[in-house]
N, C-alpha and C positions, 0 to 999 in steps of 0.2 A: 258454506252450509248447503247441502243439496235440498231442493224442493221436490220431494217425491210425491207422485199422485196417490190419491186415496186407493188403498188396497194393494199398494206395491209391497212385495215380500220383504224388502229391507225395512220399510217403514213399520210393518207389522211385527217383525222380529225385534226392532228397536223398542217399540212400545212394550212388548212382553219382557224385554230385558230388565225393565225396571223392577219386576218381581224378583229377578235374580239379585238385584242390588239391595232392595229394602227388606226382603224376607228374613235376612240375618237378624234384623232387630226383633221380629216377633218370636223367633226361635231362641236366640242366644240371650237377649236381654229380657224379654217378657216371660219366657218359659223355662230356660235352662240355667245359664251360668249366674245371671244376676240374682235370682231368688236364693240360690245356694250361698252366694257371697254375702247377701244381706243378712241371712240368718246367722252366718258364721261370725260376722264382725260384732254382733250383739252377744253371741255366745262367748267369744274370746274376751269380751269386755265384762262378762259376768252381769249383763243387763238384759231385761226383757222389755223395757219401755223406752220410748222416745219422749222428749219434752216438747210440747206444742203449745205456744203461748202460755207457758207456765204450768200447763197440765201434763200429768203423766199419761201417755197413751201407749197401749200395748203395741209392740213393734209391728206385728203382723196386721193389727187393725189400722195402724198409721198408713201403711203402704196401700191398704184398701181405700182409705179416705183420699189419699193423693191421687190414686187412679180415678176414683169417682169424680173428683174436681176437674181432672183433665178431660174427661168425657163430657162433662157439663159444658166446658169451653167449646169443644168440637161440635156438640149438638146445637149450640146457640149461634156460634160464629161461622160455621161452614156454609150455611145458606147465604149469609151476607157476603162472604168472601167470594162465593161462586158468582153472585150477581155482579160484583165489582170486576172480577176477572173476565166475565163475558163482555162487560162494557168496554174495558180496556183492550180486549182482544189479545191478551198476553197470559194465557193460562200457564205457559211454560215457565214464566218468571215466578208465578206463585208456586208451581210444583217444585222449582229449584230452591226457592226460599225455604219452604218447609222441609225439604230434604236436607238442606244445609243445617237448618235448625235442629233437626233430629240427629243428624250425623255428629255435629259438634257436641250436642248434649250427651250422646253416647261416650264420646272421648272424655267429656267432663266427668263422667261417672268414675273415672280413675281416681278422682279426689274424694269420692264418697267414702267417708270413714266415720267412726264413732265420735270423733272430735268436730266433724264438719257436717252434721246431719242436715242442717238447714240448707246449706249449699248443695248437698247430695240430693235432697228431695226436690230442690229446684231443677237440677239437671234431669232427674227422673221425670218430673212433670213435663218439661219442655221436650224431652225425647218422645213421650206419648203424644204430645201436641204435634210435633213434627211428623211422626209416622202416620197418625190417623188423618191429619189435615192434607198431607201430600196425597193420600189415597183418594181424597175427594176430587182432586184435579186430574189425577192419573186415570181413574175410572171414567171421568167425563170425556176423555180423549177417544175412548173406544168407538163411539159412533162417528167421530171425525176422521178416523184413520182406516176403518174397516167397513165394508158393505155388510148389510144384514146377514147374508149367507156365510160370511167369514167370521162373524163376531164370536159365535160359540167356540169355534176351533181356536181362535186367537186367544180368547180368555183362558181356555184349558191349557194352551201352551204356556201362558204366563204363570199359571198355577204350578205347572210341572217344573219350569225353570226356577221358580222360587223355592220349591221343595228341594231340588238338587243343590242349588247354590247354598242355601242355609245349612243343609246337612253337611256339605263339604266343610264349611267354616266351623261348624260345631265339632266335627271330628278333629279339625286342627286344634281347636281350643281344648278338647278333651286330651289330646296328646301333650299339649303344653302343660296342662294341670297335672297329668298323671305321671309324667316322666321327670318330675322334679321332687326333691325331698319335701316332706309335709310342711316344713317351715317356710317354703317358698310358694305353696299352692295359692295362697291368697294373693300374692303379688302377680302370679300368672293369670288369675282371674281378672285382675285389674287391667292387664295388658290385653285381655280378650275384648274388653270394652273399647279400647282404642282401635283394635282391628275391625270391630263392627262399624265404627264411624268411618274409618278409611275405606272399607269395602263398600259401604252404602253410598258414600259421596263419590268415590272413584268410579265405580261401575255405572252410576246413574248418568255420567256424561255420554255414554253410548246412546242412551235414550234421548238426551237433549240435542245431540248432534243431528238427529233425523226428524224429531217431532216438529211439526209446524208451530209457529208462534201462537196462532189462534185467530179467530175472526172478530174484528172490532164491530160492535153494534153501532149502526148509523143513526143513533138517537141521542138526544141530550141526556146527560147523567142526572137523573132525578131520584128523589127519595123512593118513589115506587120502583125504579129500576134496581136500586141498591137492595131493597127488600123483596125483590121479586121471588127469591127462593122461598120465603115464607108464604108469599101469595100463592105460589104453585102448590105448597103443601096444603094450604087451606082449600084450594080447588080440588085436590085429590081427596081430602077428608070429606068434602061435600058429595063427591061422586061415590065414595064408599058407602055412604048412608043409604044409597039406592041399590047396593050390591050386598045382600045379606050374607052370602057365602064368603065373600072376600072380607067383609067386616068381621064376621065371627072368627075367620081363620086368623086374621091379623091380631085379634084379641088374644087368641091362644098362643100365637107366635110370640107376642110381647111377653107373655108370662113364662113360657118354657125356655125362650132364648135368654131371658134374664138369668136364669139358673145355669144354662149351658155355658154362657160366656163367663160368668162368675167362677164356676168350677175350673174352667180353662186357665183363668188368670191367677187362681190361688193354689192350684194343684201342687206346684213345686214347693211353695211355702209350707203347705200342709205336710208334705213328705219330709221337709227338712226339720220341722219342729215336733211333729207328732209320732214319727217312726223311730223305733229304738235301733239305731245303727250302732255297730260295734265300735267303729273308729270313724274319725272325721274323713279319712281317705275313702272308706267304704261308702260313706254318705255321699260324698262328691261324685264318685264313680257311679253309684247306684241311681242317683237322681238323674244324671245325664243319660244313662242307658235307658232309664224309664221314659224320658222325653223322646229319645230316638225311637223307642218301641211304639209310643203313641203315634209318632209321625208316620211310621211304616204301616202300622195296623189301620190307621185312618183311611189310607188309600184303598186298602182291601175292604174296609167297612163301607166306603162310599160305593164301591162296585156292587157288592152284595145287596146293599140297601136299594140301589136302582133296580136290580133284578126283582127284589121283593115287591117293590112298588108297582112293577109291571104286572105282577101276578095278583097281588092283593089290593092294590090301590094305594095312593099316597096317604090318605088320611088314616087308614087302618095301620099302615106301616109306621107313621108318626106316633100313633097312639101306642103301639108296641114299644117304640124307642123311648118315649117319655116314661112309660112304665118301668122299663129297664133302668133308665137313669135314676128313677126314684129308688129302686132297689139298691143301686150302687151307692147312693147317698146314705142310705141306712147302714149298709155294710161298712162304709168308711168310718163309722163311729167305733167299730171294733178293730180297725187296723192298728197293729202294734209292731209287727215284724216286717223286715224288708220283703220277704217272700209274699206277704199279703199286699204290700204296695205294688210289687211287680205284676201280680195277677190283676189287681184293680186297674193298673195302668193299661194293661192289654185290653180289658173290657171297655175302659173309657175311650181308647183309640178306636175301637170297633164301632161304638155308637156315636162318637164325636164326628168322624168323617161322614157317617150316614145322615145324621140329623141336620148337619149344616147344608150339605148338598141337596137333600130332599126338601128342606124348608124353603130354600130359594126357588127351586123348580116348581114346587106347589103354588107358591105365590104367583109365579109367572103364568101358570095355567089358569089361575082365577081372575087374571086381569081382564077388564073389558076390552072390546075392540077399540084400539086407540093408537095414534101415531106418537103420543107423548108418553112412552114408557119410561123415559128418563125421570119424569116427575114422580111416577108411581114408585120407582126404585129408590129415589131420593127419600120419599116418605118411609119406605122399608128400612133404609139405612138409619134415618133419624130415630125410628122406633127401636132399632137394635141398640143405638147409643144410649138412649134414655133408659132402656132396660138395664144396661150395664151400670149406669149411674145408680139406679135403685138397688140392683142386686149387690154391688160392691159396698154400698152404704149400709144396707141391712146386715150383710156379712160382717163388716167391720164393727158395727154396733153390738151384734151378738158376741163376737169374739172379745170385744172390749169388756162387756158387762159380765160375761160368764167366765172369761179367762181361758176359754178353750175353742180352738178352731173346729173341733169335732161337733160341738153343739151347732155351730153355724152351718156346717156342711149338711147335717141331718135336717136342719130347717129348710135348706134349699130343696129337699125332697118334696116339701109341701107345694112348691111352685110346679114341679113336674106333675104331681097328682092333679093340681088345678088345671094344668095344661091339657091333660087327658080329658077332664070333664068338659072343658071348652071345645076341644077337638070333636067330641061326640055330638056337639050342637051344630057343627058345620053341615048345612044341607048339601045333599049330593044331587047335581043336576042330571037329568035323563041324558043318557049317551055319554056322560062324562067318565074319563078313566081315573078319576080321583077316588 
């Protein structure tokens, strides 16, 4: 196994290649094929509810709750695991473990059917755990393998490789599903889950081959060291109390990001259950095309958002984006036809890519002068995860109580409006380009 120096091109490419490996999960499982499959197995069984500890829970609400539980685990355990990994000096083993956990869980989704819901939800849960936990260790490698002036470029390379790789596999899956008779489409979807697991685990070995093992901490393993991640979050929290602009911005980010991430996670389930598709085949094709449309338009949206922020400032641009999101949530209540869904998907992609990229760069600009940016971004990451937990839980509860995902989507518009109000309270520093 080669020991390449920091900044070596092969090392940088190997790190970025993990995005190629794992992004198939976020596209095929989280966004495209699995949500369609999940809706269809309930429809074919003539059911709308799952049984959870003896209680009937609406199927779409149930998947929201399982997702929320997974993010609770990540938000609580990731800082602990990071501390242990730093002590052992073997981040690569943790990265590999969670990659294998996620990949094997994706393969396990092959057995997710109406007769094995408990087993299926378990595989889905651990797939989420594997994906998001592996990202904790993957992202932490960036300052280890790249110099500061290389990090932006390498990070962007990883994003690009992930987009290309996941799109290629999704197109393969689309061909698998569409080129067979309707009676075999469900079976082909199940095979796509296996391909995701194989792709993710298989290509990740290119990353493992070049990444360093990690640096062992030359201190005794103590309780304080294990929980150092939480200690660092506390330190960041205390520092934020002295930075009014950063504090108020993070409050707004917590609220509007909660809504953005929830919409992204439930969009396909909404399209599968609330839109009046003429045939099951049209539904499958239409939903996958919509996801591809969002992927492509998101890149364009991120570009134009960056140009708008240069001209009008980050905060004003974010206010416009949140307002636009609120309008989309209201419009979603009236979506009934496929053409409505396609149009909405295009607009969602346009503002999705923009708000994600601009949110992170705005946070970066507001950070105080410090060498410990990793702790601040760890706080940012935990904020996002806690927001997802709350967003998915609220969405699931409204869906369960009202029996309609439309009501839940409209309710998310309130979070975007609240985000606008909170963004208006972010003070602007003299000479700042915010």
